[in-house]
DOBATOR-47241 format. One record per residue (C-alpha): x negated, y negated, z negated; residue in three letters. Coordinates in pm, 1 decimal, decimal comma. Layout:
<nodes>
> x  y  z  aa
> X  Y  Z  ALA
...
</nodes>
This chain:
<nodes>
> x  y  z  aa
> -3128,1  4654,5  2747,3  MET
> -3061,4  4297,7  2891,0  ALA
> -2797,0  4257,1  3128,3  THR
> -2970,5  4146,4  3449,2  ARG
> -2820,0  3849,3  3649,2  ILE
> -2901,1  3711,7  3990,2  LEU
> -2806,1  3332,8  4111,4  VAL
> -2787,2  3191,8  4433,9  ALA
> -2711,6  2869,1  4539,3  ASP
> -2903,9  2629,3  4800,0  ASP
> -2890,8  2323,2  4510,7  HIS
> -3230,4  2352,7  4275,2  GLU
> -3006,4  2130,7  4035,2  ILE
> -2722,9  2379,6  4016,6  VAL
> -2939,6  2712,2  3999,6  LEU
> -3115,5  2508,8  3693,8  GLU
> -2803,0  2397,7  3523,0  GLY
> -2647,9  2798,7  3576,1  ILE
> -2997,6  2939,0  3417,4  ARG
> -2994,7  2702,4  3129,6  THR
> -2614,0  2779,2  3066,3  LEU
> -2646,1  3131,3  3095,9  LEU
> -2943,0  3199,8  2910,5  THR
> -2832,0  3020,0  2585,3  LYS
> -2471,2  3151,4  2616,9  ALA
> -2558,7  3509,5  2546,8  ARG
> -2918,6  3638,0  2434,8  ARG
> -2907,7  3941,9  2615,2  GLY
> -2883,3  3836,4  2950,1  TRP
> -3194,2  3764,0  3184,0  GLU
> -3183,5  3583,8  3511,8  ILE
> -3371,4  3837,0  3731,0  CYS
> -3384,6  3658,7  4042,8  GLY
> -3290,5  3312,3  4207,8  GLU
> -3188,8  3278,6  4580,4  ALA
> -3132,0  3006,1  4790,7  ARG
> -2947,1  3178,4  5094,6  THR
> -2721,9  3445,7  5145,2  GLY
> -2943,9  3655,2  5315,8  LYS
> -3223,8  3594,1  5046,9  ASP
> -2940,2  3699,4  4791,2  ALA
> -2863,5  4023,8  4924,3  VAL
> -3239,9  4100,8  4984,8  ASP
> -3311,2  4038,1  4643,0  MET
> -2971,1  4224,4  4528,1  ILE
> -3112,0  4537,9  4730,5  LYS
> -3447,0  4523,6  4544,1  LYS
> -3372,8  4389,1  4192,0  LEU
> -3060,1  4581,2  4149,9  LYS
> -2885,4  4328,3  3922,2  PRO
> -2594,7  4387,8  3686,3  ASP
> -2419,0  4093,8  3826,9  LEU
> -2478,1  3809,8  4104,4  ALA
> -2327,5  3474,7  4109,3  VAL
> -2286,8  3343,3  4467,8  LEU
> -2215,0  2990,7  4587,6  ASP
> -2007,9  2999,9  4861,4  VAL
> -2149,1  2772,0  5069,1  THR
> -2532,5  2845,9  5177,5  MET
> -2718,2  2828,2  5472,6  PRO
> -2735,4  3114,5  5723,7  GLY
> -2519,9  3347,6  5522,1  MET
> -2223,8  3248,0  5332,0  SER
> -2152,5  3363,1  4961,2  GLY
> -1839,2  3569,7  5099,1  LEU
> -2060,8  3718,1  5368,9  GLU
> -2317,8  3825,8  5106,4  ALA
> -2067,8  3962,7  4877,1  ALA
> -1938,0  4161,2  5155,7  SER
> -2277,2  4289,4  5210,1  GLU
> -2325,0  4355,5  4868,1  VAL
> -2052,1  4572,9  4832,0  SER
> -2105,2  4792,4  5117,3  LYS
> -2435,9  4887,6  4932,6  LEU
> -2256,5  5066,5  4674,4  GLY
> -2497,0  4972,5  4442,4  ILE
> -2260,3  4866,0  4142,4  GLY
> -2357,8  4503,7  4119,8  CYS
> -2053,8  4299,3  4009,3  LYS
> -2025,5  3965,5  4253,5  VAL
> -1896,6  3649,8  4130,4  LEU
> -1845,5  3344,8  4376,0  ILE
> -1910,8  3002,9  4233,0  PHE
> -1731,2  2724,4  4442,4  THR
> -1636,1  2384,3  4469,6  MET
> -1388,9  2445,4  4717,5  HIS
> -1021,3  2488,1  4555,2  GLU
> -756,4  2632,8  4785,9  SER
> -476,5  2895,3  4784,9  GLU
> -631,3  3098,3  5010,4  ARG
> -957,5  3154,8  4814,2  LEU
> -842,0  3421,9  4597,5  ASP
> -758,6  3624,1  4929,3  VAL
> -1088,3  3547,1  5042,2  GLU
> -1305,0  3635,3  4777,6  VAL
> -1085,7  3948,5  4741,3  ARG
> -1118,0  4066,9  5087,5  ASN
> -1491,3  4006,0  5089,2  ALA
> -1554,1  4260,6  4809,5  GLY
> -1616,9  3994,3  4535,4  ALA
> -1488,0  4072,7  4155,6  HIS
> -1365,2  3724,8  4087,9  GLY
> -1463,1  3353,0  4111,9  TYR
> -1543,1  3028,9  3915,0  VAL
> -1493,8  2667,4  4040,2  LEU
> -1730,4  2458,3  3968,6  LYS
> -1525,2  2191,3  3826,1  SER
> -1458,5  2469,9  3572,0  GLN
> -1793,0  2612,2  3515,2  ALA
> -1852,4  2490,9  3168,1  ALA
> -1547,4  2658,5  3037,6  ARG
> -1509,6  2937,0  3259,2  ASP
> -1864,8  3043,2  3403,1  LEU
> -1945,2  3259,2  3068,2  VAL
> -1588,0  3376,2  3027,2  ARG
> -1580,2  3537,5  3383,9  ALA
> -1907,0  3690,4  3351,2  ILE
> -1824,7  3841,5  3068,7  ASP
> -1486,0  3984,5  3212,8  THR
> -1683,2  4123,7  3500,5  LEU
> -1962,7  4299,3  3288,5  LEU
> -1668,6  4446,1  3076,6  SER
> -1492,5  4563,2  3395,0  GLY
> -1220,5  4322,2  3471,4  GLY
> -1169,9  4043,3  3739,1  THR
> -1180,3  3707,8  3716,7  PHE
> -987,5  3521,7  4007,4  TYR
> -1018,4  3139,4  3871,0  GLY
> -847,4  2986,8  3529,7  SER
> -464,2  2976,1  3533,1  PRO
> -505,6  2586,7  3502,9  GLN
> -732,8  2582,2  3849,1  ALA
> -512,1  2783,7  4006,3  LEU
> -216,8  2543,6  3946,8  GLU
> -413,7  2237,2  4015,7  HIS
> -505,6  2404,6  4371,9  ALA
> -125,1  2436,1  4434,0  LYS
> -40,5  2114,5  4354,5  LYS
> -311,0  1975,4  4580,4  GLU
> -334,2  2206,1  4876,6  ALA
> -190,0  2025,5  5180,9  PRO
> 115,6  2152,7  5353,7  LYS
> 85,8  2386,7  5661,9  SER
> 269,7  2119,6  5879,9  GLY
> 9,6  1830,4  5733,4  THR
> -287,1  2061,0  5809,4  PHE
> -158,3  2147,3  6154,1  PHE
> -155,3  1763,3  6244,7  CYS
> -496,0  1737,4  6055,9  GLN
> -623,7  1984,9  6296,4  ALA
> -461,7  1848,3  6610,7  LEU
> -636,2  1545,0  6506,8  ALA
> -993,9  1642,3  6546,5  PHE
> -938,6  1866,5  6867,9  ALA
</nodes>
């Protein structure tokens, strides 16, 4: 039986790229649905009951994190992988708090997306690659810098 995967991203080119990558990566993987908003993703997950959902973190209306939280409340066993371009030290905590099973940075997708899905499908979690985490720690602004930046926009 094929592994059913739902993909949600508000950019068509990203959906196409994920679809192409995943269908070529594993013969037994099937893209059972594609959504462009978090709400549509939740509705499709309820209806289609995929084994795994890849959710962009930033979508119109309902974010991928909000959608992940809704999916985890459904209790249908759908694994959730957050797909994001946003690197931060807080990302790990936010993804876990949303009930998702991991995340992949878009900048690391060619290397990590298939590996992350394999990991989730085998019962594990995937919270970014070690290289991506090290990069995020080096690039993260210090709290004082963030505070000053926040005041500048107030």
